[in-house]
C-alpha positions as CSV (number, residue, x, y, z in Angstrom):
1,M,176.1,203.9,90.3
2,R,178.6,201.7,88.5
3,S,178.5,197.9,88.9
4,H,181.6,196.4,89.6
5,V,181.7,192.9,91.3
6,P,184.8,190.9,91.8
7,E,185.3,187.5,90.0
8,T,183.5,184.4,91.2
9,D,186.1,181.7,90.5
10,D,187.8,183.7,93.7
11,P,186.7,181.0,96.1
12,A,186.3,183.9,99.0
13,T,184.1,185.6,96.7
14,A,182.4,182.4,96.2
15,S,181.7,182.0,100.0
16,A,180.7,185.5,100.6
17,I,178.1,185.1,97.9
18,Q,177.3,181.6,99.2
19,N,176.5,183.8,102.3
20,D,174.7,185.9,100.8
21,L,172.5,183.8,99.2
22,A,171.8,182.3,102.5
23,I,170.9,185.7,104.0
24,L,168.6,186.7,102.2
25,Q,166.4,183.7,101.2
26,R,166.1,183.5,105.4
27,E,165.0,187.1,105.8
28,T,162.9,187.0,102.1
29,F,161.1,183.7,104.3
30,D,160.5,186.3,107.3
31,Y,157.7,188.0,105.1
32,F,155.7,184.9,104.9
33,L,156.1,184.3,109.3
34,H,155.3,188.1,109.9
35,E,152.7,188.8,107.0
36,V,149.8,186.2,107.7
37,N,146.5,186.1,109.7
38,P,147.5,183.1,111.9
39,A,143.3,182.4,112.0
40,N,143.2,181.4,108.5
41,G,146.0,181.3,106.8
42,L,146.1,184.2,103.8
43,I,148.9,185.8,103.3
44,L,149.2,189.8,103.0
45,D,149.6,191.0,99.0
46,K,151.5,194.3,99.6
47,T,152.9,195.9,102.8
48,E,151.1,198.5,102.6
49,A,148.1,199.3,104.6
50,N,144.8,198.4,104.4
51,W,145.6,195.9,102.6
52,P,144.1,192.4,101.3
53,A,145.5,189.3,101.4
54,S,146.7,187.6,97.9
55,I,145.7,183.8,97.3
56,A,149.0,183.5,94.6
57,A,151.2,184.8,97.9
58,T,149.1,182.5,99.6
59,G,150.2,179.1,97.4
60,L,153.7,180.4,97.4
61,A,153.7,180.7,101.1
62,L,152.5,176.9,101.1
63,S,155.8,176.0,99.0
64,C,157.9,177.8,101.1
65,Y,156.9,176.2,104.3
66,P,158.8,172.8,103.8
67,V,161.9,175.4,102.2
68,G,161.5,176.5,106.3
69,V,161.6,173.1,107.9
70,E,164.7,172.4,105.7
71,R,166.7,175.4,106.2
72,G,165.7,175.6,109.8
73,F,163.5,179.2,109.8
74,M,160.6,176.7,111.3
75,S,159.8,173.8,113.0
76,R,157.7,170.9,110.8
77,S,154.9,171.0,113.9
78,A,154.7,174.9,113.1
79,A,154.9,173.8,109.2
80,V,151.9,171.7,109.6
81,E,150.0,173.8,111.5
82,R,149.9,176.7,109.4
83,T,149.6,174.8,106.3
84,L,146.9,173.0,107.6
85,T,144.9,175.9,108.7
86,T,145.1,177.5,105.4
87,L,143.9,174.3,103.7
88,R,141.2,174.2,105.6
89,F,140.2,177.5,105.4
90,F,139.9,177.4,101.6
91,W,137.9,174.0,101.9
92,D,135.1,174.9,104.1
93,S,134.8,178.7,102.4
94,T,132.0,180.1,100.7
95,Q,131.9,178.6,97.0
96,G,129.2,179.9,95.4
97,P,128.0,183.3,92.9
98,E,127.3,184.8,95.2
99,P,129.4,188.8,94.7
100,D,130.7,188.2,98.2
101,A,131.7,184.5,98.7
102,T,135.5,183.3,98.3
103,G,135.6,181.5,95.1
104,Y,133.4,179.5,92.5
105,R,134.0,176.1,90.7
106,G,136.9,175.1,92.6
107,F,138.7,179.0,91.9
108,Y,139.1,181.7,94.3
109,Y,139.2,185.5,93.8
110,H,142.7,186.9,93.5
111,F,142.6,189.2,96.5
112,L,140.6,188.5,99.7
113,D,139.9,190.1,102.5
114,M,142.7,189.5,105.4
115,Q,140.5,188.6,108.2
116,T,137.0,187.7,106.5
117,G,138.2,185.8,103.3
118,R,136.1,187.3,101.3
119,R,136.6,189.0,98.1
120,A,137.8,191.9,98.0
121,W,137.7,195.0,95.7
122,Q,135.1,193.4,93.4
123,C,138.3,191.6,92.3
124,E,137.8,189.1,89.6
125,L,137.8,185.3,90.0
126,S,141.7,184.1,89.2
127,T,142.6,181.6,86.6
128,I,146.7,181.6,87.4
129,D,146.4,183.1,90.8
130,S,143.9,180.1,91.8
131,T,146.7,178.0,89.4
132,L,149.7,179.6,92.2
133,L,147.3,178.9,95.2
134,L,147.0,175.0,93.5
135,A,150.3,174.3,93.4
136,G,151.3,175.2,96.4
137,A,148.4,173.2,98.1
138,L,149.7,170.3,96.1
139,A,153.9,170.4,97.0
140,A,152.9,170.8,100.5
141,G,151.0,167.6,99.7
142,Q,153.7,166.2,98.5
143,Y,156.3,167.2,101.3
144,F,154.4,166.4,104.6
145,D,154.1,162.6,103.9
146,A,154.4,161.8,107.1
147,D,152.0,159.0,109.4
148,T,150.2,161.4,111.1
149,A,146.6,162.3,111.2
150,A,147.9,166.0,110.8
151,E,150.0,165.2,107.6
152,A,147.9,162.9,105.9
153,E,144.7,165.6,106.4
154,I,146.9,168.0,104.0
155,R,147.3,165.7,101.4
156,T,143.5,164.4,101.7
157,L,142.8,168.5,101.3
158,A,145.4,169.7,99.2
159,E,143.9,166.7,96.7
160,A,140.3,167.8,97.2
161,L,141.4,171.1,96.4
162,Y,142.4,170.4,93.1
163,H,140.4,168.1,92.2
164,R,137.0,170.8,93.0
165,A,138.6,173.0,89.8
166,D,136.7,172.9,87.1
167,W,138.6,173.7,84.5
168,C,136.6,173.0,81.5
169,W,134.0,175.8,82.9
170,A,137.0,178.3,83.2
171,Q,137.3,177.9,79.1
172,D,133.9,179.2,78.8
173,G,133.0,176.8,75.7
174,G,136.2,178.1,73.9
175,V,139.3,176.2,73.5
176,T,141.6,178.2,75.3
177,V,141.2,179.3,79.2
178,T,140.0,182.1,79.9
179,H,142.0,184.7,82.4
180,G,139.0,185.2,85.1
181,W,135.1,185.8,85.7
182,T,133.4,187.7,87.7
183,P,130.2,187.4,89.4
184,E,128.5,191.3,87.6
185,H,129.9,190.7,84.3
186,G,131.1,186.7,83.3
187,F,134.1,185.3,82.2
188,L,136.9,188.3,81.3
189,K,137.2,188.8,77.8
190,Y,140.9,187.9,78.0
191,R,142.3,184.2,77.2
192,W,145.9,182.8,78.2
193,E,147.4,183.3,74.8
194,G,150.6,183.9,74.0
195,Y,153.9,183.0,75.9
196,D,153.2,183.5,79.5
197,E,153.4,182.3,82.6
198,A,150.2,179.8,82.2
199,L,152.5,176.5,81.4
200,L,151.8,176.2,85.0
201,L,148.0,176.4,84.6
202,Y,147.8,174.1,81.3
203,V,149.4,171.7,83.1
204,L,147.7,171.6,86.0
205,G,144.2,171.8,83.9
206,L,145.2,169.1,81.6
207,G,146.5,166.7,85.1
208,S,143.1,166.9,86.7
209,P,141.5,163.7,86.7
210,T,137.9,165.2,87.8
211,Y,137.8,168.3,85.3
212,P,140.9,167.9,82.9
213,L,141.3,170.5,79.8
214,P,141.5,168.7,76.3
215,E,144.5,168.3,75.0
216,S,143.7,170.6,72.0
217,S,143.9,173.7,74.1
218,Y,147.5,173.1,75.1
219,T,147.7,173.0,71.4
220,A,146.3,176.0,71.3
221,W,148.0,178.2,73.2
222,T,151.5,176.6,71.7
223,A,150.1,177.7,68.4
224,T,149.4,181.7,69.6
225,F,153.9,181.8,70.3
226,R,156.7,184.5,69.0
227,W,159.7,182.8,68.2
228,E,162.6,185.7,67.7
229,Q,165.8,186.4,67.8
230,C,166.9,189.4,70.4
231,Y,170.9,190.2,71.4
232,G,171.9,187.2,69.4
233,Y,169.8,185.0,71.2
234,D,166.4,182.7,69.7
235,Y,164.2,182.3,72.2
236,L,160.2,182.3,72.9
237,Y,159.6,185.8,73.3
238,A,158.1,187.3,76.4
239,G,158.9,190.5,77.8
240,P,158.3,190.4,81.9
241,L,161.3,188.4,83.5
242,F,158.4,186.9,85.6
243,I,157.1,184.9,82.6
244,H,160.4,183.0,82.3
245,Q,160.2,182.3,86.1
246,L,157.1,181.6,87.5
247,S,156.1,177.9,85.8
248,H,159.7,176.8,86.5
249,V,159.4,177.2,90.7
250,W,157.4,174.4,90.6
251,I,158.1,172.5,87.7
252,D,161.4,171.1,86.9
253,L,161.5,171.9,83.2
254,R,165.0,170.5,82.4
255,G,165.4,168.6,79.5
256,V,161.8,167.9,78.8
257,Q,160.2,169.1,75.8
258,D,156.7,169.4,74.5
259,T,156.0,169.6,70.5
260,F,156.9,173.0,69.8
261,M,160.0,172.7,72.1
262,R,161.1,169.9,70.1
263,S,160.4,172.0,66.9
264,K,163.0,174.8,67.8
265,G,165.7,172.3,69.4
266,S,165.1,173.7,73.0
267,D,163.3,173.7,76.1
268,Y,161.8,175.9,78.7
269,F,164.6,175.9,80.9
270,E,166.7,176.5,77.5
271,N,164.8,179.4,77.0
272,S,165.0,180.8,80.5
273,R,167.8,180.9,80.6
274,R,168.3,183.0,77.1
275,A,165.6,185.9,78.2
276,T,167.8,185.7,81.4
277,C,171.4,186.4,79.3
278,V,168.6,189.2,76.9
279,Q,168.0,190.7,80.1
280,Q,171.6,191.8,80.8
281,R,172.4,192.2,77.1
282,Y,169.5,195.1,77.2
283,A,170.9,196.4,80.6
284,I,174.6,196.6,79.0
285,D,173.1,198.3,75.7
286,N,170.7,200.8,77.9
287,P,169.1,201.8,74.8
288,C,166.8,204.6,76.5
289,G,169.8,205.6,78.2
290,F,168.7,204.7,81.8
291,E,171.1,205.8,84.7
292,G,172.3,202.4,86.5
293,Y,171.8,200.0,84.2
294,G,174.4,197.7,83.3
295,E,176.4,194.1,83.4
296,H,175.8,193.3,87.2
297,C,172.7,195.4,87.1
298,W,169.0,194.5,85.2
299,G,166.3,192.8,85.9
300,I,162.5,194.7,84.2
301,T,159.0,192.8,84.6
302,A,156.1,193.5,85.8
303,S,156.4,195.8,89.0
304,E,155.3,198.6,91.1
305,G,157.3,201.6,89.6
306,P,157.5,205.7,90.5
307,G,154.6,207.2,88.5
308,P,152.7,207.7,86.8
309,S,154.3,211.3,86.4
310,T,156.1,212.9,84.3
311,L,158.9,215.2,85.3
312,E,162.4,216.5,83.6
313,V,165.8,215.1,84.9
314,N,168.8,216.1,83.8
315,G,167.7,218.3,81.2
316,I,165.5,215.2,79.7
317,E,161.8,214.7,80.5
318,H,161.2,211.5,81.3
319,R,157.5,209.5,81.4
320,F,156.9,207.3,84.4
321,E,154.8,204.6,85.5
322,G,152.7,203.2,87.9
323,Y,152.5,199.2,88.3
324,V,152.8,197.6,85.0
325,A,154.5,194.4,83.2
326,R,157.8,196.2,81.9
327,G,159.8,193.6,79.4
328,V,162.8,193.2,77.4
329,P,163.5,194.6,74.8
330,Y,160.2,196.1,73.6
331,G,158.9,198.2,77.1
332,P,157.9,199.7,78.3
333,D,160.7,201.3,79.7
334,D,161.4,204.1,82.5
335,G,164.2,203.0,84.2
336,T,162.5,200.8,86.9
337,L,164.2,197.4,88.0
338,A,163.0,194.6,90.0
339,P,166.1,192.9,92.2
340,W,163.7,189.8,93.1
341,A,163.5,189.1,89.7
342,V,167.0,188.9,89.3
343,A,167.3,186.2,92.4
344,A,164.5,184.2,90.5
345,S,166.3,183.9,87.6
346,L,169.0,182.4,89.7
347,P,169.0,178.5,88.3
348,F,169.0,179.8,85.2
349,A,172.1,181.5,85.0
350,P,173.7,181.4,88.1
351,E,177.2,182.3,86.7
352,I,175.5,186.2,86.1
353,V,172.5,186.5,88.8
354,R,175.2,185.5,91.6
355,P,177.1,188.6,91.1
356,A,173.9,190.8,90.0
357,I,172.9,189.7,93.5
358,S,176.0,190.7,95.1
359,F,175.9,194.0,93.4
360,C,171.9,194.7,94.4
361,I,173.3,193.5,98.4
362,H,176.7,195.5,98.1
363,Q,176.4,198.2,96.1
364,A,173.3,199.4,95.3
365,K,172.0,198.6,99.3
366,L,168.7,197.3,98.1
367,K,168.1,194.9,101.1
368,A,169.7,197.6,103.5
369,A,167.2,198.0,106.2
370,N,164.8,196.2,104.6
371,A,162.5,193.5,107.0
372,Y,161.8,190.7,103.9
373,G,164.9,191.1,101.6
374,F,164.7,193.4,98.5
375,K,162.2,196.3,97.8
376,A,160.1,195.0,94.9
377,A,161.4,197.9,92.9
378,F,163.8,200.4,92.4
379,N,164.2,203.6,89.6
380,P,167.6,205.1,90.0
381,T,166.7,207.4,87.2
382,H,164.3,209.0,89.2
383,P,164.8,211.5,92.1
384,G,162.9,209.9,94.7
385,T,161.3,211.6,97.3
386,P,163.0,214.6,99.0
387,D,163.6,212.9,102.1
388,S,165.1,209.5,100.2
389,A,167.9,207.8,101.5
390,F,169.2,207.2,98.2
391,G,169.1,209.8,96.0
392,W,166.2,207.8,93.7
393,W,163.2,206.0,94.2
394,I,163.1,202.6,95.9
395,S,159.9,201.0,96.5
396,P,158.1,201.3,99.9
397,W,156.6,198.0,99.6
398,H,157.2,194.2,100.1
399,F,154.7,192.3,97.8
400,G,153.9,188.2,98.9
401,I,154.2,187.8,95.0
402,N,157.3,188.6,94.7
403,E,158.8,187.5,97.5
404,G,157.8,183.5,97.1
405,P,159.9,183.0,94.0
406,V,163.3,184.5,96.0
407,V,163.0,182.0,98.6
408,L,162.0,179.0,95.8
409,M,163.9,179.7,93.3
410,I,167.4,179.7,95.7
411,E,166.5,176.7,97.0
412,N,165.8,175.0,93.5
413,E,169.4,176.2,92.7
414,L,171.0,175.0,96.2
415,S,169.0,171.5,95.8
416,G,165.6,171.3,94.1
417,L,163.9,170.9,96.7
418,V,160.1,172.0,95.1
419,W,161.6,170.3,91.6
420,R,161.9,166.9,93.6
421,L,158.6,167.2,95.3
422,M,156.5,168.1,92.2
423,R,158.4,165.3,89.6
424,S,156.8,163.1,92.5
425,C,153.3,164.4,91.8
426,P,151.3,161.8,89.1
427,Y,149.2,165.6,88.1
428,I,152.3,167.2,87.2
429,R,153.8,163.9,85.2
430,S,149.8,163.7,83.7
431,G,149.3,167.2,82.9
432,L,153.2,167.2,80.9
433,Q,152.7,164.0,79.3
434,R,149.0,165.2,77.8
435,A,151.1,168.3,77.0
436,G,153.2,165.9,74.6
437,F,155.8,166.5,76.9
438,E,158.5,164.0,76.7
439,G,162.2,163.1,77.5
440,G,164.6,164.1,81.0
441,W,163.0,162.7,83.6
442,L,160.1,161.7,83.0
443,K,162.0,159.4,81.0
444,E,161.2,157.6,84.2
445,F,157.8,157.2,84.7
446,E,157.4,155.9,80.8
447,P,156.7,152.3,80.8
448,G,159.4,149.6,81.1
449,S,161.3,152.1,81.9
450,T,163.2,151.3,85.1
451,P,163.2,153.5,87.8
452,A,166.5,155.8,88.3
453,A,168.5,154.7,92.0
C-alpha cells in the first residue's frame, strides 16, 4: 500500500482536500445524531451490540452540537432540545455511593447503561471522562447564549454541573488527582502524573469556584514531565498521539505558556505540532518494518487492534495487540494505525495532515462504505479475516471518543469555533491563570489590558 498524494499547493488539489474535510466532518458528526438515546442524551461508546454509553463521548457530543448548528448539520432548535435533555439527565441522575448510581461527588461513571443511565460493568467513577463531559457542558453553555428560557436553562445547568464536581475529594489526600474511584475498593491507585490528557482536567479543577484544586497540584503534575529529543525534535514526550490532542479540543494553547513551557521556549500547541511530526518521521523510518507505513500513512495512538494474537506473516512472527495505548517511538507498535488520530492533528500540522487524510480516504479507502467517516483503526500487516475486502485487518467498529475530536479539530482548524467559545469561559481563563499560564490571548484579560477589537 504505497502512499502518494499530489502536492497541496495546486488549487484543484487544495479544493479537493477541502471538500474531503467537509464530507469527513459531516459523516463523522452523524455518529452523534444516530448513536444516541434521545430520551436521556447518552451517546453510545462503541457500535458493537449491547454496548453501554460513554460519558466522554457524551461530552464530545455536547461540544459537537454547536458545530452541527453552524455547519447546517442540525437546526438550532434540535440542538437545544438534545443539549437540554442531556444536561437535565446528568443533573437529575442519582449521585451517591451506591454501586448502581450514575455518579458521586459531581463525577460520573465511565460507562453508563444506555437506557437506565446507571453505572455499567462495575466501572470506575472517572475523573478524566467526567472532565470531558463537563468541558462539553461548558462549551454548550457558552454557545447557547440566546435570551430564551431553554437556552438560559442550558447555561444554568452547565454551570451547576461544573460547580458540583468535588476536585479536592478526587485528590484523596494527595497533591495530584486520582484516576477515579469505585464504591467497592475506593480510590484507584493511579494518579494523573506524567504528561497526559489531564491538562484539561487540571485547568478545570483549578478554575472551579466551589471545590478548586490547589495550585500545588498543577506544579506537582508538571514536575513529572519528560522532555526528550526524537527525530530531531525537542518536545514534551507522550507516546500515544491522542494525548497531544485531547485537551486542545477545548483549550486554545497557541502562544500561552506555563512555567514549564516558558523554561523550554515553547508552548503546548507547538509541542503537539512536534509530536505530530515525530509520528510522521517514525512512520517513514518504520523501524519495525510494518506494511503501509510512510509519509502519508501514520497515526499511532490508544486504539483497538486485531489481537491479542501471534501470527506468522510472510515468514515473520508478529505479536498483535487488542485495545492498548500504542505510542511513538518506544511502542507498543504492532502495525496498527488510527486514521481518526491523524485528522485530530489537523490544526497542529496541516501541511502533513491534509495529504495524510486524503491518502486515508482515496488510496487506503478507509472511509469507503462507513456510516461515520473513518473506522477506529486498521493494520495493513495483519491479514484480517478471510472475507475481508481490504486484504488486511480493519476495525469493524466506530467509537464515540474517536468521532468527536475529528469533528471538533476540523472545526478548530477551519473556524476556531470551540477555541473561541472556551476563551470566553471564565473558568477556563481562571484555571489557566492559576496554573501560571501567561501571554497569547490571555493578555486580553490581564488587568489594564485593552480588549481586542
